[in-house]
N, C-alpha and C positions, 0 to 999 in steps of 0.2 A: 504494499499500499504506500510505502514511502516513495517509491519511484513514480507512482501515479500522482501523488501530491506534488512532487517536484515538477513534473510535466505540466500540471495544471497551474502552478504558481509561475512557471516560466511563461506559459501562455498568457496569463493575466498581466504579467509585467510587460511583455511585448506589446500587448494591446494598449495598455495604459501609457506606454511611452511613445509608441508610433502614431496612433490614430489622432491624438490631439494636435500633434505637429502637422499631420496631413491636413487636418481641418483648417489650420492657419493658412496653408498654401492654397487650399481650395477656396477659402473665403476671400483671398486676395486676387484670385483669378478674375480676369475681365468678364468671363462668362457667368460669374456668380451673381451679378446684379444687372438689372436692365438700366435703361437710360434715366429712369426716375429713382434709381437707387433701391428698388424693391428686389428681394431675393428671387432668383429664377429657379426653374425646375432643376437645373444643374446643382445649385447649392442645396436645395431642399433634399434631393435624392442622396447626395453625399452626406448631408447631416444625418439623415435617417440611418444610412449604412454605418456611419461612425458611431451613432448612438447604440445600434445593435451590437457592434463590436465591443463597446464598453460595458454593455449589460452582460455580454458573454464573459468578459473579463471578470466581472463581479461574481458571476455564477461559478467560474473556474476557481476563484478564491474560496468561495463557500464550500464547493465540493472538495477542494483540496484540504480544507480544515476538517471536513467530515472524514475524509480518507485517513488523515493523521490521527484523529481522535477515535475513530471507529464508532462514531455516534449512530450509525445506521444499524 
């Protein structure tokens, strides 16, 4: 179970480190906002995908803790 927990924690760390940085780049992309400054579908879709990745990171941490503690 320790190996499983380590893999889950590494997954969570990767997601927590990479995706927020990616969001910064996406939000600064010219395609992210229209001429009125409103978010485009490009920004909205990427924001949803990044949010899903961060939720999965949180789930990975929780399952990793469960794997370490044997709470199941």
